N, C-alpha and C positions, 0 to 999 in steps of 0.2 A: 428570747427566740424570736425568729421572725416566720408568721404562721407561712403555711404553703398556700399558694394560691393557684386556682384551678384555672388554667390558661384559655379552656373551652367557655366556659363563663366569663371571662374577662373580653372574650371575641362576639361571645354574642351579645351582652350588655354592648358593646362597643357598637355593632351593628344596631341593634334595635334604640338606639341612642343617637344614632347621624353622629358617632366620635365623641361625645359629651363624656363618655361614661373615661375612654381612652386618656381626653385631658384631665380627668379628675387622678386616675390612677397614676400617672406620669407625678401630678402633685404628689398625692402620696406618699409615693416610690421612696420621693426625697426627704421627706420626715422617717421613714421606714430606715433610711439608708445614715440618717443622723443620727438615730436613736441607738442604731446597730455599732456607728463608730463610738459614742460615746460611751457605751458598755464593754468596747473593748479597748478603752484608754485614750481615742486618738481624740485630739482637739480639734473641731472642725465647725466649720460654719454649716448653716441651714440653708441647702439647695434646692429647696422645694418651688420657691419662686421664679427662679432658673430656669429650673426644668418647666413649669408651665407656661413661659414665656417662650421659651424655643418650642414647644409643642404647637401651641398656638399659631406660631409665625414658621409651621412648616417643617422644623428642623428636628421633628423625632428621634430622626437617626442617631442623633447626635446625644439625646439625654441616655441613649442604650451606651453610646463610646463614654462616655461621663459614668454612669453606673457600675460599668464594666469596672473603669479606673478604679472606682471608691471600692468597690466588691475586693478587687485584689489586693489593694492599701490594707482591708481589714484582713483579707488570707495570709496575709507575709505575719501577723502580729502574731 
């Protein structure tokens, strides 16, 4: 199961660490998505590094689009 994350804690940690936690969170969500897809029986690649690179380059919104797309794939099964 995916553990529920407290958004307020994520935002506060991102502010306190000057965005470093936000970068870490995007990397970890890639791993969580990969594990969820494997548990659902979907073969996939681990996109954690791609999420990390997109976040560092300022394209974090693209991560959210990719994550939503992956969630939609899991939900349709």
